[in-house]
C-alpha positions in Angstrom: -122.9 36.2 13.4 -120.5 38.8 15.0 -117.4 40.2 12.2 -114.1 39.4 14.3 -111.4 41.0 12.5 -108.4 38.9 11.4 -104.6 40.8 11.5 -103.2 38.9 8.8 -104.3 36.6 6.0 -105.0 32.8 6.5 -104.6 30.2 4.0 -107.2 27.3 3.9 -106.7 24.4 2.5 -108.9 21.2 1.1 -107.7 17.4 2.1 -107.3 14.8 0.1 -110.2 12.6 -0.1 -111.2 9.5 2.6 -113.2 6.7 3.5 -115.8 8.4 5.8 -115.7 7.5 9.4 -119.5 8.1 10.3 -121.0 6.8 7.1 -119.9 3.7 4.3 -119.4 4.0 1.0 -118.6 7.7 1.2 -115.6 10.0 1.3 -114.5 12.8 3.5 -112.8 16.0 2.6 -112.0 18.8 4.7 -111.0 22.4 4.7 -108.2 23.0 7.0 -106.1 26.0 8.4 -103.5 26.4 10.7 -103.7 28.0 14.1 -100.8 29.9 15.1 -99.7 32.8 15.5 -100.6 36.2 17.6 -103.9 35.6 16.7 -105.0 32.0 16.7 -107.0 33.1 19.5 -109.2 35.3 17.2 -109.2 33.1 14.2 -110.6 30.4 16.2 -113.3 32.1 17.8 -113.9 33.5 14.6 -114.1 29.9 12.6 -116.0 28.4 15.6 -118.9 30.6 14.8 -118.8 30.2 11.2 -118.9 26.2 12.1 -115.3 24.9 12.2 -113.9 22.9 15.0 -110.7 22.3 16.4 -108.2 19.2 16.2 -104.7 20.0 18.0 -103.4 23.4 16.1 -106.4 22.9 13.1 -109.2 24.4 12.7 -111.4 22.1 10.0 -114.8 21.9 8.6 -116.4 18.9 6.2 -116.5 19.7 2.7 -117.4 16.8 1.3 -118.1 16.4 -2.3 -122.3 15.7 -2.8 -122.8 15.1 0.8 -123.7 18.1 3.6 -124.3 15.5 6.8 -122.1 17.0 9.1 -124.0 19.7 10.7 -122.5 22.2 13.1 -124.3 22.3 16.1 -124.8 24.2 19.4 -126.6 24.0 22.8 -128.4 27.6 24.1 -127.9 27.4 27.7 -129.9 29.3 28.9 -133.1 27.9 27.5 -132.1 24.4 27.8 -134.9 22.3 30.5 -133.2 19.1 31.7 -136.2 16.4 30.4 -137.1 13.2 33.1 -134.1 11.0 32.0 -131.6 13.7 31.7 -132.5 14.4 35.3 -132.1 10.7 36.4 -129.0 11.0 35.0 -127.4 14.2 37.2 -129.0 11.9 40.2 -127.0 8.9 39.1 -123.8 10.7 38.9 -124.1 13.2 42.2 -121.5 11.0 43.8 -119.0 11.8 41.2 -116.1 14.9 41.5 -115.5 17.0 38.7 -112.3 18.8 38.5 -111.0 20.9 36.4 -107.3 20.8 35.6 -104.8 21.7 32.6 -104.4 20.6 29.3 -101.6 18.0 30.3 -101.7 14.4 29.3 -101.7 11.6 31.7 -101.2 7.5 31.6 -104.0 7.6 33.7 -106.0 9.2 31.3 -104.6 7.1 28.7 -105.9 4.1 30.1 -109.1 5.2 30.5 -109.1 6.5 26.8 -108.1 3.3 25.6 -110.4 1.2 27.3 -112.9 3.8 25.5 -111.3 3.2 22.3 -111.8 -0.6 22.3 -115.2 -0.4 23.4 -116.5 1.9 21.7 -114.8 2.4 18.2 -112.6 -1.0 17.7 -111.5 -0.3 14.3 -111.3 2.9 14.3 -108.1 5.0 13.5 -108.6 6.8 17.3 -108.4 3.4 18.6 -104.5 2.8 17.2 -103.4 5.8 18.9 -100.4 5.4 21.3 -100.1 7.6 24.4 -97.6 9.8 22.5 -101.0 10.4 19.8 -103.3 10.8 22.6 -100.4 13.3 24.2 -100.4 15.6 20.9 -104.8 15.5 21.1 -104.4 16.7 24.4 -101.8 19.3 24.5 -101.6 20.7 20.7 -103.9 23.3 21.5 -103.0 27.6 20.9 -105.8 28.1 22.8 -107.7 27.8 25.8 -107.6 24.5 26.5 -108.4 22.5 29.8 -109.6 19.0 30.8 -112.3 17.9 32.7 -111.6 14.7 34.8 -114.8 13.0 36.6 -113.7 11.1 39.5 -115.9 8.3 42.1 -115.9 8.9 45.7 -112.7 6.3 45.6 -111.0 8.5 43.2 -111.0 6.5 40.1 -111.0 8.4 37.4 -114.7 7.6 34.9 -114.3 10.1 32.3 -112.5 13.3 30.9 -113.4 16.0 28.7 -111.2 18.0 26.5 -112.5 21.0 26.5 -111.9 24.7 24.7 -113.4 27.7 26.4 -114.2 30.4 24.0 -115.7 34.2 24.5 -119.2 32.8 23.7 -119.1 29.5 25.0 -117.2 25.9 26.3 -116.8 23.7 22.9 -116.3 20.0 23.7 -113.4 19.2 21.5 -113.7 15.0 23.0 -114.5 13.3 25.5 -114.4 9.6 26.5 -115.4 7.6 29.9 -115.5 3.8 31.3 -117.3 2.1 29.0 -118.1 -0.5 31.9 -121.0 1.6 33.1 -123.5 1.8 30.7 -126.3 2.3 33.3 -124.6 6.0 34.3 -124.4 7.5 30.8 -121.7 9.2 31.5 -121.2 10.9 28.1 -124.8 12.4 28.8 -123.6 13.7 32.1 -120.8 15.7 30.8 -122.6 17.4 28.6 -125.2 18.5 31.3 -122.0 19.5 33.8 -121.0 21.8 30.9 -124.4 23.4 30.5 -124.2 24.0 34.1 -120.8 25.4 33.7 -121.5 27.7 31.1 -124.3 28.9 33.2 -122.3 29.5 35.8 -119.5 31.6 33.3 -122.6 33.7 31.7 -121.5 32.1 28.3 -124.4 31.6 26.1 -123.7 28.7 24.6 -122.0 24.5 24.5 -121.0 23.7 21.2 -121.3 20.1 20.8 -119.3 19.7 16.8 -121.4 17.8 14.4 -124.4 16.4 14.5 -124.9 13.8 11.6 -128.5 12.9 11.3 -127.4 9.0 9.5 -125.2 8.3 12.7 -126.5 6.6 15.7 -123.4 7.3 17.1 -124.3 11.3 16.6 -128.4 10.8 18.0 -127.9 11.9 21.0 -126.9 15.5 20.5 -130.8 16.6 19.4 -131.5 15.5 22.9 -129.9 19.0 24.2 -132.9 20.9 23.0 -132.9 24.0 22.1 -130.2 23.5 19.5 -129.0 25.5 17.4 -127.5 24.4 14.0 -125.1 25.8 11.3 -126.0 26.1 7.9 -126.0 28.6 4.9 -127.9 31.2 6.9 -125.7 31.2 9.6 -126.7 29.8 13.5 -130.5 28.6 13.4 -133.0 26.5 15.8 -132.5 22.9 14.8 -135.5 20.8 14.0 -134.3 17.8 13.0 -134.7 14.7 15.2 
């Protein structure tokens, strides 16, 4: 891993234990630090390459007692080859228009976000988010962040991905999409678009966040091979399916 020097010390904190949102019966704790000040971009780069993720102006990594289920993963884009199903998904969604827009929340996005949460994550914390919570998630970023919008020919918004642009890749912070279009596999299509964009920008990786082998919701990430996972020996090829 590249060493990125920091200009000043940063403080890290451990959160209180809360019920895990992914694995029933387990507790979740995180190590967190604020991303602020003139070297927030540098700190974010260093922490991302050490398996951290960003939420708002906070960088975090799991530190759960007795559990190491969350595995940071990233796609090696120059070696990626879509399988037959992925090629079919790309053809199916060829009529969509992708637009890179500033990280600014809109009512249109929030309506789609709410429908997605109600359909896919009903009962979860994010399903309770009001518009101002959503706006905070989108706009409270101290680094280079943008929104990726996918629209149909009639301009209907069907998918959104909050994305961080880093020195070595694109990081999919959070994506949501029209829940009434399951055959479109919009979640997969968003990742395929990010891979293509990373290649165009000569960036080596697409960061997908945490893969949790025991969580069905996270299983899709292992389809994007080759995948690297972060562990005690740094980034290594991920072999589990």
